[in-house]
C-alpha positions, -999 to +999 in steps of 0.1 A: -333-243+361-370-242+349-384-274+341-416-258+333-396-244+301-382-278+287-403-308+283-393-337+303-388-361+272-363-338+259-344-343+291-348-379+292-334-378+257-304-361+271-298-383+299-302-414+278-273-401+253-253-394+281-255-427+293-245-438+253-216-414+251-202-414+287-186-382+284-199-350+297-199-336+258-229-349+240-238-345+203-271-333+196-273-361+167-274-386+196-298-365+217-321-367+186-315-404+181-326-410+212-357-387+215-368-409+180-371-438+201-395-419+223-415-398+203-427-413+164-436-380+151-406-360+133-423-326+137-427-335+174-395-341+180-382-313+162-406-289+186-389-310+216-351-304+200-360-265+194-376-258+225-346-277+246-322-251+223-342-223+229-342-229+269-304-232+271-296-200+246-321-180+271-302-191+298-331-212+313-312-242+316-284-237+340-253-255+335-263-266+301-245-253+276-245-256+239-217-253+215-214-265+179-243-290+180-231-304+212-246-297+248-215-294+272-234-305+308-209-294+338-221-298+373-218-262+385-216-228+364-190-222+346-171-187+347-171-166+316-134-169+315-141-207+311-167-201+285-143-185+262-113-211+266-140-240+256-153-220+228-120-213+215-113-253+216-146-257+203-136-239+170-118-273+159-151-286+152-155-268+121-118-259+112-117-273+081-080-282+085-082-302+114-073-337+106-083-355+138-112-371+146-137-348+161-146-373+188-109-359+203-123-327+208-150-337+228-128-355+249-107-325+255-136-306+264-148-334+288-116-338+306-114-300+309-149-301+325-139-329+349-109-313+359-127-278+367-158-296+378-140-321+405-099-316+411-100-339+440-114-373+432-126-378+396-161-382+407-177-358+381-188-374+349-219-384+329-235-404+352-233-377+380-245-351+350-274-375+342-285-376+379-280-340+383-304-334+355-333-358+364-335-343+399-331-307+383-360-317+361-385-336+385-380-369+365-390-398+383-362-414+402-367-443+422-345-470+442-344-501+428-315-518+447-296-510+481-267-529+487-250-507+515-237-520+548-244-515+583-220-485+585-237-471+553-210-478+530-217-497+498-237-489+466-275-479+458-292-482+425-317-461+410-340-460+378-343-428+360-377-425+339-377-466+344-349-467+314-314-457+329-301-471+359-274-451+377-258-464+411-243-441+439-214-451+456-208-442+492-172-447+509-147-433+531-131-402+513-096-408+506-084-375+503-058-355+522-067-326+549-060-298+523-087-315+497-112-318+527-109-282+538-112-271+500-147-290+501-136-318+476-156-343+499-192-346+513-199-323+547-193-355+566-158-366+555-173-392+529-174-395+493-202-401+469-200-412+435-222-425+408-220-446+376-242-461+349-256-497+354-266-522+327-298-537+333-277-573+335-257-556+363-285-548+384-303-584+382-272-600+389-265-581+418-299-586+429-296-622+427-265-625+441-277-609+473-312-630+474-310-659+499 
């Protein structure tokens, strides 16, 4: 993924949209809403969104796919067969005889991505995608709270671009030996997963840890 080809403000807006919808499927209008809070000028916002879409269509934004005005963000590259399957499901977004809520389609695609990305423990989620994008594009990530114990297990809270908080939790892996052999867990046999954190939660944790 080439960070030079996509403005970091566009990626920050995608991350904020991920934090809002809590799914690996993000409507572009939600991204635009988040971008409008960061960039006042309409034409500039449109250029940022256009640059993002062009990078995706050109294959310069790895593991980010555009489907019917939605961004689909898996942790790993999808096979051609997987993409074809998702595109068939995504046809429901524009199928005039479909009577269900379009978020139901979002949920199906989201859960398929989770199943494909992480068959072991369900660690693939929107926060994981946000952290991945932040690292891939060189966004500012800084540690704001370390709550790990001496054995290394526990939680660390990070801030992305001083606006989105993501926790990273380390714990012994509960997977069986077969799943461990399939590289389901970390190399050391531990599990790591991430979640979005509300500022009030982080503040409460920090105050609770002070003596």
